[in-house]
C-alpha positions as CSV (number, residue, x, y, z in Angstrom):
1,M,-21.7,17.8,10.1
2,R,-20.8,14.8,12.3
3,K,-17.1,14.1,12.6
4,L,-15.8,10.6,12.1
5,L,-12.3,9.4,12.9
6,I,-11.4,6.4,10.6
7,V,-8.7,4.2,12.0
8,G,-6.9,1.4,10.2
9,D,-3.8,0.0,8.6
10,F,-3.2,1.9,5.4
11,S,-1.2,-1.0,3.8
12,S,-4.7,-2.2,2.9
13,D,-7.2,-0.2,0.9
14,S,-10.1,-0.7,3.3
15,P,-9.8,2.6,5.4
16,S,-9.4,4.7,2.3
17,D,-12.4,3.0,0.6
18,V,-14.6,3.5,3.6
19,N,-13.5,7.2,3.8
20,S,-14.3,7.7,0.1
21,F,-18.0,7.1,0.6
22,L,-18.4,8.4,4.2
23,S,-16.6,11.7,3.3
24,Q,-19.6,12.7,1.1
25,H,-21.9,13.0,4.1
26,F,-19.6,13.4,7.2
27,H,-16.5,15.3,8.2
28,T,-13.9,12.5,8.1
29,Q,-10.3,12.1,9.3
30,L,-8.1,9.2,8.5
31,C,-5.8,7.9,11.2
32,T,-3.2,5.2,11.2
33,S,-3.5,2.3,13.7
34,S,-1.0,3.5,16.3
35,G,-2.2,4.0,19.8
36,K,-0.1,7.1,20.3
37,I,-1.3,8.7,17.1
38,V,-5.0,7.8,17.8
39,K,-4.6,9.4,21.2
40,S,-3.3,12.6,19.7
41,M,-6.0,12.6,16.9
42,L,-8.8,12.2,19.4
43,K,-7.7,15.4,21.1
44,L,-7.0,17.3,17.9
45,F,-10.0,16.2,15.9
46,G,-12.6,15.7,18.6
47,P,-14.7,13.1,16.7
48,D,-18.3,12.3,17.3
49,M,-17.6,8.7,16.4
50,V,-14.7,6.4,15.7
51,I,-14.7,3.8,12.8
52,M,-12.1,1.1,13.0
53,D,-10.9,-1.6,10.6
54,I,-9.8,-4.3,13.1
55,D,-9.0,-7.1,10.6
56,G,-5.3,-6.1,10.6
57,F,-5.1,-5.7,14.4
58,D,-3.2,-8.0,16.8
59,I,-3.0,-7.9,20.6
60,S,-0.6,-4.9,20.5
61,H,-3.5,-2.8,19.2
62,E,-5.3,-3.0,22.5
63,E,-3.7,0.4,23.3
64,I,-6.0,1.9,20.7
65,F,-9.1,0.6,22.5
66,E,-7.6,1.7,25.8
67,A,-6.9,5.2,24.4
68,I,-10.4,5.7,23.2
69,S,-12.0,4.4,26.4
70,E,-9.8,6.8,28.5
71,Y,-10.5,9.7,26.2
72,N,-14.3,9.4,26.4
73,P,-16.1,6.2,27.6
74,Q,-19.3,7.5,25.9
75,L,-17.7,8.1,22.5
76,P,-19.4,5.5,20.1
77,V,-17.0,3.2,18.2
78,L,-18.0,1.1,15.2
79,T,-15.5,-1.6,14.3
80,Y,-15.6,-3.9,11.4
81,G,-13.8,-7.2,11.1
82,K,-13.9,-10.9,11.7
83,E,-15.4,-12.3,14.9
84,L,-12.0,-13.8,15.8
85,K,-10.6,-10.3,15.8
86,K,-13.4,-8.9,18.0
87,Q,-12.9,-11.7,20.5
88,M,-9.3,-10.6,20.9
89,F,-10.6,-7.3,22.4
90,I,-14.0,-8.6,23.7
91,S,-13.8,-7.0,27.1
92,Y,-14.1,-3.6,25.5
93,Y,-17.4,-4.5,23.8
94,Y,-19.2,-5.4,27.0
95,S,-20.0,-1.8,27.9
96,G,-21.7,-1.2,24.6
97,Q,-19.3,1.6,23.6
98,F,-17.8,-0.6,20.9
99,K,-20.0,-2.4,18.4
100,N,-18.7,-4.6,15.6
101,I,-19.9,-5.4,12.0
102,E,-18.6,-8.8,10.9
103,Q,-19.9,-8.9,7.3
104,V,-18.6,-5.5,6.3
105,S,-20.4,-3.5,3.6
106,R,-20.9,0.2,3.0
107,E,-24.6,-0.2,3.7
108,L,-24.0,-1.8,7.1
109,I,-21.5,0.8,8.1
110,I,-23.8,3.7,7.1
111,R,-26.7,2.1,8.8
112,G,-24.6,1.6,12.0
113,I,-23.5,5.3,11.9
114,C,-27.0,6.6,11.2
115,K,-28.6,4.5,14.0
116,E,-26.2,6.0,16.5
117,F,-27.0,9.6,15.3
118,G,-30.7,9.1,14.6
119,M,-30.2,9.9,10.9
120,N,-32.0,8.7,7.8
121,A,-29.8,5.9,6.4
122,D,-31.9,5.3,3.3
123,A,-31.4,8.9,2.1
124,I,-27.6,8.7,2.5
125,L,-27.5,5.2,0.9
126,N,-29.4,6.5,-2.1
127,A,-27.1,9.5,-2.5
128,V,-24.0,7.2,-2.3
129,V,-25.4,4.9,-4.9
130,E,-26.1,7.8,-7.3
131,T,-22.6,9.2,-6.8
132,D,-21.1,5.8,-7.5
133,K,-22.6,5.6,-10.9
134,R,-20.3,6.0,-13.9
135,H,-20.6,9.5,-15.6
136,I,-21.4,9.6,-19.3
137,I,-21.6,12.7,-21.4
138,V,-23.9,12.5,-24.5
139,V,-23.2,15.1,-27.2
140,D,-25.6,15.7,-30.0
141,D,-27.3,18.7,-31.6
142,N,-30.7,16.9,-31.7
143,P,-32.6,17.5,-28.5
144,V,-35.0,14.6,-29.1
145,L,-32.1,12.1,-29.5
146,L,-30.5,13.6,-26.3
147,R,-33.7,13.0,-24.3
148,N,-34.0,9.5,-25.7
149,M,-30.4,8.7,-24.8
150,R,-30.9,10.0,-21.3
151,N,-33.9,7.8,-20.8
152,M,-32.0,4.8,-22.0
153,L,-29.0,5.4,-19.7
154,Q,-30.1,7.3,-16.6
155,D,-31.1,4.2,-14.6
156,K,-27.6,2.8,-14.8
157,Y,-25.4,5.9,-15.2
158,R,-25.1,9.6,-14.4
159,V,-25.9,11.3,-17.7
160,T,-24.9,14.8,-18.7
161,L,-26.3,16.2,-22.0
162,A,-24.5,18.6,-24.3
163,T,-25.6,20.0,-27.6
164,S,-22.2,21.2,-28.9
165,A,-18.5,20.7,-28.5
166,A,-18.2,23.7,-26.3
167,Q,-20.9,22.4,-23.9
168,C,-19.1,19.0,-23.9
169,M,-15.8,20.6,-22.9
170,K,-17.4,22.6,-20.2
171,A,-19.2,19.6,-18.8
172,M,-15.9,17.7,-18.8
173,G,-14.3,20.4,-16.7
174,Q,-17.1,20.3,-14.2
175,D,-17.4,16.6,-13.8
176,R,-14.8,14.2,-15.4
177,P,-16.7,11.7,-17.6
178,D,-16.0,7.9,-17.6
179,L,-17.2,7.8,-21.3
180,I,-18.5,10.2,-24.0
181,I,-21.1,9.4,-26.6
182,L,-20.5,11.8,-29.5
183,D,-22.5,12.7,-32.6
184,Y,-20.3,12.5,-35.6
185,E,-22.3,14.9,-37.8
186,M,-22.7,18.0,-35.7
187,P,-22.7,21.5,-37.2
188,V,-20.0,24.1,-36.7
189,V,-17.6,21.7,-34.8
190,D,-18.3,18.1,-35.9
191,G,-17.5,14.9,-34.1
192,R,-14.1,14.5,-35.6
193,Q,-13.0,18.0,-34.4
194,T,-14.6,17.5,-31.0
195,L,-12.7,14.2,-30.5
196,E,-9.4,16.0,-31.4
197,M,-10.2,18.6,-28.8
198,I,-10.9,15.9,-26.2
199,R,-7.7,14.0,-27.0
200,S,-5.6,17.2,-26.9
201,E,-6.4,17.6,-23.2
202,E,-4.0,15.6,-21.1
203,D,-6.6,14.9,-18.4
204,Y,-9.2,13.5,-20.8
205,K,-7.2,12.0,-23.7
206,D,-7.9,8.4,-22.4
207,V,-11.6,8.9,-21.9
208,P,-13.3,6.4,-24.2
209,V,-15.6,7.8,-27.0
210,I,-18.4,6.1,-28.7
211,F,-19.6,7.7,-32.0
212,L,-23.2,8.0,-33.1
213,T,-23.7,8.4,-36.9
214,G,-26.8,9.0,-38.9
215,I,-25.1,7.6,-42.1
216,A,-24.6,3.9,-42.5
217,D,-22.7,3.5,-45.8
218,K,-19.3,1.8,-45.8
219,E,-17.3,4.9,-46.7
220,H,-18.8,6.9,-43.9
221,V,-18.4,4.1,-41.4
222,D,-14.7,3.6,-42.4
223,A,-14.1,7.3,-41.9
224,V,-15.5,7.0,-38.3
225,L,-13.5,3.9,-37.6
226,D,-10.3,5.6,-38.8
227,L,-10.5,7.8,-35.7
228,K,-10.2,4.7,-33.5
229,P,-13.2,5.3,-31.2
230,A,-14.1,2.9,-28.5
231,G,-17.2,2.0,-30.5
232,Y,-19.8,3.4,-32.9
233,F,-23.6,3.1,-33.4
234,V,-25.9,4.0,-36.2
235,K,-28.8,6.2,-35.0
236,P,-31.0,5.5,-33.2
237,P,-29.0,2.9,-31.1
238,M,-30.8,0.1,-29.4
239,Q,-30.7,0.4,-25.6
240,T,-29.5,-3.1,-24.9
241,K,-26.8,-3.0,-27.5
242,I,-25.3,0.4,-26.4
243,I,-25.4,-0.6,-22.7
244,N,-23.7,-3.8,-23.5
245,A,-21.0,-1.9,-25.5
246,I,-20.5,0.5,-22.6
247,E,-20.2,-2.2,-20.0
248,N,-17.7,-4.1,-22.2
249,I,-15.6,-0.9,-22.4
250,F,-15.6,-0.5,-18.7
251,L,-14.8,-4.2,-18.2
252,K,-11.7,-3.9,-20.5
253,Q,-10.6,-0.8,-18.6
254,A,-10.8,-2.7,-15.3
255,E,-8.8,-5.6,-16.7
256,Q,-5.9,-3.3,-17.8
């Protein structure tokens, strides 16, 4: 696995954000923007490439460029930041060792890295997109409904199917969900009991739950609402309505 040294100012989120998607496919190491520390990390880590966020740099950071050039003038460096910042260190770009991306995006960074290493950028980009999808667990004892729900949701979300409370809890432990869609009328352990199990777990008590119910009378619906779910739908739910409800839940979470 290729080794990437990611250099930046950690008072911003940028280096950590870049690390989060690159670490899925490369061996990454974060490094603060100090020339002395970069010089040490080059020797300790021995990277195949350096990625640098230069938007927070000033002329004092020239020592980083110098340290990399002295360490290995053939070591490829991909910087990202405004053209004005690049011009501050322009002499280092003439040799071709340093290349800059002005309009930074994960796609451009991944394509820049893959071009240097002769790797398939599209395969990595597709994997990154899939990993970035929100994770939803759908719990129902009806396999037909489960398949239909997966077909409704899988283009937009990562979907895990469970036929019981036990399977749901196991799936949660393996991959924390962003939301759970839960059948209210399951045998053995019903939706109410399953919700109690979910909320009893400290790590999962805030995961939003949408109930599915096969009974639409007022008394039954009131019993469902008493549990204060994030939402509920009568089976079978319409694709557009349930996706809109899910997106509204995620939007409210982001605003909190």
